[in-house]
C-alpha positions in Angstrom: 22.8 16.9 3.5 22.6 13.4 5.1 24.1 10.7 2.8 25.1 7.1 2.7 28.1 5.3 1.2 27.6 1.6 0.5 30.8 -0.4 0.5 29.7 -3.5 -1.5 32.8 -5.7 -1.3 30.6 -8.7 -0.5 27.7 -7.6 -2.7 24.3 -6.3 -1.5 20.9 -7.9 -0.7 17.7 -6.4 0.7 18.2 -7.8 4.2 21.9 -6.8 4.3 20.9 -3.2 3.5 18.2 -3.3 6.1 20.6 -4.7 8.8 23.2 -2.1 8.1 20.7 0.8 8.5 19.4 -0.7 11.7 22.9 -0.9 13.1 23.5 2.7 11.9 20.7 4.0 14.2 17.2 3.1 13.1 15.3 1.6 16.1 14.0 -1.9 15.4 10.7 -1.0 17.2 10.2 2.0 14.8 10.7 -0.2 11.8 8.3 -2.8 13.1 5.7 -0.1 13.9 5.9 1.4 10.4 5.8 -2.0 8.6 2.4 -2.7 10.3 1.0 0.0 8.1 1.5 -2.4 5.1 -1.4 -4.6 6.2 0.8 -7.7 5.9 1.4 -8.1 9.6 -0.4 -11.4 9.8 1.9 -12.9 7.2 5.4 -12.3 8.7 7.5 -11.6 11.8 10.7 -9.6 11.7 13.6 -11.3 13.4 16.7 -9.1 14.0 19.7 -10.8 15.6 23.3 -9.9 16.3 25.9 -12.0 14.6 29.6 -12.1 13.4 31.0 -12.5 10.0 34.8 -13.1 10.1 35.0 -11.3 13.4 32.9 -8.3 12.3 29.8 -7.6 14.5 26.8 -7.2 12.3 23.0 -7.4 12.4 21.2 -10.1 10.5 17.6 -9.5 9.4 15.3 -12.4 8.8 11.7 -12.2 7.6 10.0 -15.2 9.1 6.7 -16.2 7.4 3.8 -17.3 9.6 2.9 -20.9 9.0 -0.5 -20.1 7.4 1.1 -17.6 5.1 3.6 -20.1 3.5 3.2 -19.9 -0.2 0.4 -17.4 0.1 0.6 -14.4 -2.3 4.1 -15.4 -3.4 3.4 -14.2 -7.0 2.4 -10.6 -7.3 2.1 -8.3 -10.3 3.3 -4.7 -10.3 -0.4 -3.6 -9.9 -0.6 -5.7 -6.7 2.5 -4.1 -5.3 1.2 -0.6 -6.2 -2.2 -1.3 -4.6 -0.5 -2.6 -1.5 1.5 0.6 -1.1 -1.4 2.9 -2.0 -3.7 1.3 0.6 -1.1 1.5 3.3 -0.8 4.5 5.7 2.9 4.9 5.1 4.2 8.4 4.4 4.2 9.6 0.7 8.0 9.7 0.7 8.3 6.1 1.8 5.7 5.0 -0.8 7.4 6.8 -3.6 10.9 5.5 -2.7 9.7 1.9 -2.4 7.7 2.1 -5.6 10.7 3.5 -7.4 12.7 0.4 -6.4 9.9 -2.0 -7.5 9.6 -0.2 -10.8 13.3 -0.6 -11.6 13.0 -4.4 -10.9 9.8 -4.7 -12.9 11.4 -3.0 -15.9 14.4 -5.3 -15.7 12.2 -8.5 -15.3 10.0 -7.3 -18.1 12.9 -6.8 -20.5 14.3 -10.3 -19.6 10.9 -12.0 -20.2 9.7 -9.8 -23.0 6.8 -8.3 -21.1 5.7 -4.7 -20.1 6.8 -3.8 -16.6 3.2 -3.7 -15.4 2.5 -7.3 -16.7 5.5 -8.8 -14.9 4.6 -11.5 -12.3 7.1 -11.2 -9.5 8.4 -14.4 -7.9 11.3 -13.8 -5.5 10.7 -10.1 -5.4 6.9 -10.6 -5.0 7.5 -12.7 -2.0 6.7 -11.2 1.4 10.3 -11.1 2.6 11.4 -9.1 -0.4 8.5 -6.7 0.0 9.4 -6.2 3.6 13.1 -5.6 2.7 12.2 -3.0 0.1 9.6 -1.1 2.0 11.7 -1.5 5.2 14.6 0.1 3.4 12.5 3.1 2.4 11.3 3.4 6.0 14.8 3.4 7.3 16.1 5.9 4.7 13.2 8.2 5.6 14.0 7.9 9.4 17.7 8.7 8.8 16.7 11.6 6.5 19.1 10.4 3.8 19.1 12.5 0.6 22.0 10.9 -1.3 23.3 7.3 -1.6 26.7 6.7 -3.1 27.6 3.1 -4.0 31.0 1.4 -4.6 31.9 -1.2 -7.2 29.7 -4.2 -6.8 31.0 -7.7 -6.1 28.4 -9.9 -7.9 29.9 -13.3 -7.2 29.8 -16.2 -9.6 28.5 -19.7 -10.3 24.8 -20.5 -10.7 21.7 -19.8 -8.6 18.3 -21.6 -8.4 15.4 -19.3 -9.3 11.7 -19.7 -10.1 12.7 -20.2 -13.7 15.3 -22.8 -13.0 19.1 -22.8 -12.7 20.5 -19.4 -13.9 24.0 -18.0 -14.1 25.3 -15.4 -11.6 24.4 -12.6 -11.9 20.9 -13.7 -12.7 19.5 -12.1 -15.9 17.3 -9.5 -14.1 20.2 -8.6 -11.9 22.5 -8.2 -14.9 19.9 -5.9 -16.5 19.6 -3.8 -13.4 23.4 -3.4 -13.2 23.9 -2.3 -16.9 26.2 0.7 -16.8 27.4 -0.1 -13.3 31.0 -1.1 -12.4 31.1 -4.7 -11.1 33.6 -7.4 -10.2 33.2 -11.2 -10.1 35.4 -11.7 -7.1 36.4 -15.2 -5.9 33.1 -16.4 -4.4 31.0 -18.9 -6.3 27.7 -17.5 -4.8 25.1 -15.0 -5.8 26.2 -11.9 -3.9 23.9 -9.3 -5.5 20.2 -10.2 -5.3 17.4 -8.6 -7.4 16.3 -6.6 -4.4 19.8 -5.3 -3.7 20.4 -4.5 -7.4 17.0 -2.7 -7.4 18.0 -0.5 -4.5 21.3 0.4 -6.2 19.7 1.1 -9.6 16.8 3.2 -8.2 18.7 5.2 -5.5 22.4 4.9 -6.0 25.2 7.0 -7.5 28.5 5.4 -8.3 31.6 6.4 -6.3 34.8 4.3 -6.3 35.5 5.4 -2.7 34.1 7.7 -0.1 33.3 10.9 -2.1 35.2 14.1 -1.4 33.2 16.2 1.1 31.7 13.1 2.9 32.1 13.3 6.7 31.3 10.0 8.3 29.3 10.0 11.5 28.8 6.3 12.0 29.2 2.9 10.3 26.7 0.0 10.1 27.1 -3.6 9.1 24.4 -5.8 7.7 25.1 -9.5 7.5 24.3 -11.8 4.5 23.1 -15.4 4.7 26.2 -17.1 3.2 29.3 -18.1 5.1 32.2 -16.9 2.8 35.9 -16.7 2.9 35.5 -12.9 3.0 33.3 -11.1 5.5 29.8 -11.4 4.2 28.6 -8.0 5.3 27.5 -4.8 3.7 29.3 -1.8 5.2 27.3 1.4 5.2 28.8 4.8 6.1 26.3 7.3 7.4 27.3 10.9 7.4 27.0 14.5 6.1 27.8 15.2 2.5 29.1 18.7 1.8 30.6 18.2 -1.7 29.3 19.2 -5.1 26.8 16.9 -6.8 27.9 16.6 -10.5 24.8 15.6 -12.4 23.5 17.0 -15.6 19.9 18.0 -15.2 17.2 18.6 -17.8 13.7 19.9 -18.2 11.3 18.0 -20.4 8.3 20.0 -21.6 5.1 19.2 -23.5 2.0 21.4 -24.4 -1.2 19.4 -23.9 -4.6 20.6 -24.9 -6.6 17.4 -25.4 -6.2 15.2 -22.3 -8.5 14.2 -19.5 -7.3 16.2 -16.5 -7.9 13.2 -14.2 -4.8 11.6 -15.7 -2.4 14.3 -14.4 -2.4 13.0 -10.8 -1.5 9.5 -12.0 1.1 10.9 -14.3 2.8 12.8 -11.5 3.0 9.7 -9.4 4.6 7.6 -12.1 7.1 10.3 -13.1 8.2 10.9 -9.5 8.4 7.2 -8.8 10.6 6.8 -11.9 13.1 9.3 -10.5 11.9 12.7 -11.7 13.0 15.5 -9.3 9.9 17.6 -9.8 6.8 17.7 -12.0 4.5 20.7 -12.5 1.9 22.1 -15.0 1.4 25.6 -16.1 -1.9 26.9 -17.6 -1.2 28.3 -21.2 -3.1 29.3 -24.3 -2.2 27.6 -27.6 -3.1 28.4 -31.2 -6.7 29.4 -31.8 -6.7 30.7 -28.2 -7.2 27.1 -27.0 -6.6 26.6 -23.2 -4.0 24.0 -22.4 -1.4 22.8 -19.9 2.3 22.9 -20.2 3.7 19.8 -18.5 7.3 20.3 -17.1 9.5 17.6 -15.7 12.8 18.2 -13.9 15.1 15.2 -14.0 18.7 14.1 -14.1 20.0 13.3 -17.6 20.2 9.5 -16.8 16.4 9.5 -16.1 15.6 11.1 -19.5 14.6 8.0 -21.4 12.3 6.6 -18.7 10.5 9.9 -18.1 10.1 10.4 -21.9 8.7 6.9 -22.2 6.2 7.6 -19.4 5.0 10.9 -21.0 4.5 9.3 -24.4 2.7 6.3 -23.0 0.4 8.1 -20.5 -0.4 11.4 -22.2 -1.7 12.6 -25.6 1.5 14.4 -26.4 3.4 13.5 -29.6 6.3 15.9 -29.2 8.6 17.0 -26.4 11.1 19.8 -25.7 14.2 18.9 -23.7 16.4 21.7 -22.3 19.5 21.6 -20.2 19.5 23.2 -16.8 22.6 25.5 -16.7 22.7 25.9 -13.0 20.7 24.8 -10.0 21.3 26.4 -6.6 20.1 24.6 -3.5 19.6 25.9 0.0 21.0 23.6 2.6 18.2 21.8 4.5 17.5 19.4 7.2 14.5 17.9 8.9 13.6 18.9 12.4 11.1 16.7 14.3 8.8 18.7 16.5 6.5 17.4 19.2 3.1 19.2 19.0 0.0 18.6 21.1 -1.4 16.5 18.1 1.7 14.4 17.6 5.2 14.5 15.9 5.6 16.6 12.8 8.6 16.7 10.5 9.5 20.3 9.6 11.8 21.2 6.7 14.3 23.9 7.7 16.3 25.5 4.8 19.2 27.9 5.0 21.1 30.0 2.5 24.6 31.4 3.3 24.2 30.4 7.0 20.8 32.1 7.5 17.4 30.3 7.7 15.3 31.2 4.7 12.4 28.8 5.0 10.6 26.6 7.5 7.8 24.3 6.4 5.9 21.6 8.2 5.6 18.4 6.1 2.1 18.3 4.6 1.6 14.5 4.8 2.5 14.5 8.5 0.0 17.3 9.3 -2.7 15.7 7.1 -2.3 12.3 8.9 -2.5 13.9 12.4 -5.5 16.0 11.3 -7.4 12.9 10.2 -6.3 10.9 13.3 -7.2 13.7 15.8 -10.3 14.9 13.9 -9.1 18.5 13.9 -8.7 21.1 11.0 -5.5 20.6 9.0 -4.6 24.3 9.4 -4.6 23.9 13.2 -2.0 21.2 13.0 0.1 23.2 10.6 -0.1 26.3 12.7 0.8 24.4 15.9 3.8 22.9 14.2 5.0 26.3 13.0 4.5 27.7 16.5 6.7 25.0 18.1 9.5 25.2 15.5 9.5 29.0 15.7 9.9 28.8 19.4 12.8 26.4 19.0 14.6 28.4 16.4 13.9 31.8 18.0 
């Protein structure tokens, strides 16, 4: 599977992450095209430039606000962010990954300020440049087909930083909250080296690894430049490659039997659980006592996501009791994404293999749906055309 290793010897910020992925192979034109789907194009311009940090060639990403947009929509609530993503025509995978990052930051900000995550009014993270960094990161990860992100120990820096709430110690409270449980170092620099956006990316998507994990084969390296001039190279180094090692994570299934809930809620519930990091969510029709029809809700998640998933289920459903069961073993077929050019447009097809033999080929539903709407043709026609093309390629 495609994987990244983030070497955070100089910390991490949203634009450093974005710059490193662009240097690792994402075309700038592709990123700009996808960002236009956010409906914020009249508020910013993306400036990508080549630079050097202590002799290391890197890309620096700067989100330049248009003059009429200065100070416009700087403060956004989580509901505003969610609506912005939902109204966009970005792929579902990009929306979910971006929303997962925003949710982690919202929870951390909420805890610091004593508010529910949904009630948090973002300041720095609600600004256009941070929205572009987070959504841009999700777009780039989707383009590179990254499935695992490993992250080193984080150099957080030191001193104080000026925020919307005044002068705060480094790491800022929200950043400190996001990095609870993570291995960090202060380093020698009296600067903020890990921003809320960078910490949100790590918290939502990263797995700790002191060095390149065993089984990681590097294909290329990208460098994203930070804003500060430091004694050390102010860059984020990203290794892009193939990960063939074992993924040691305890997984659980959370279950609840529900017989008294409005079925309209399930769609919203699925979105929240998946955005929070659940690996899969499904419901099974069952009959409970007195032959009462009901639904059994099942959520597959890593152990570290248990508390957040349990909290969402209790908050959003009528359930007052859950079952949690360990998953003894989970076998995964190897898989990769093949892009196929059909007469309707490009479709991503998921190709899976077991013991060296292809066992499944499936066109991505969201791609086919978007093309069906755009070309005004039946959805099944797009799916069948994609299968025809990939079948011819694979023989």
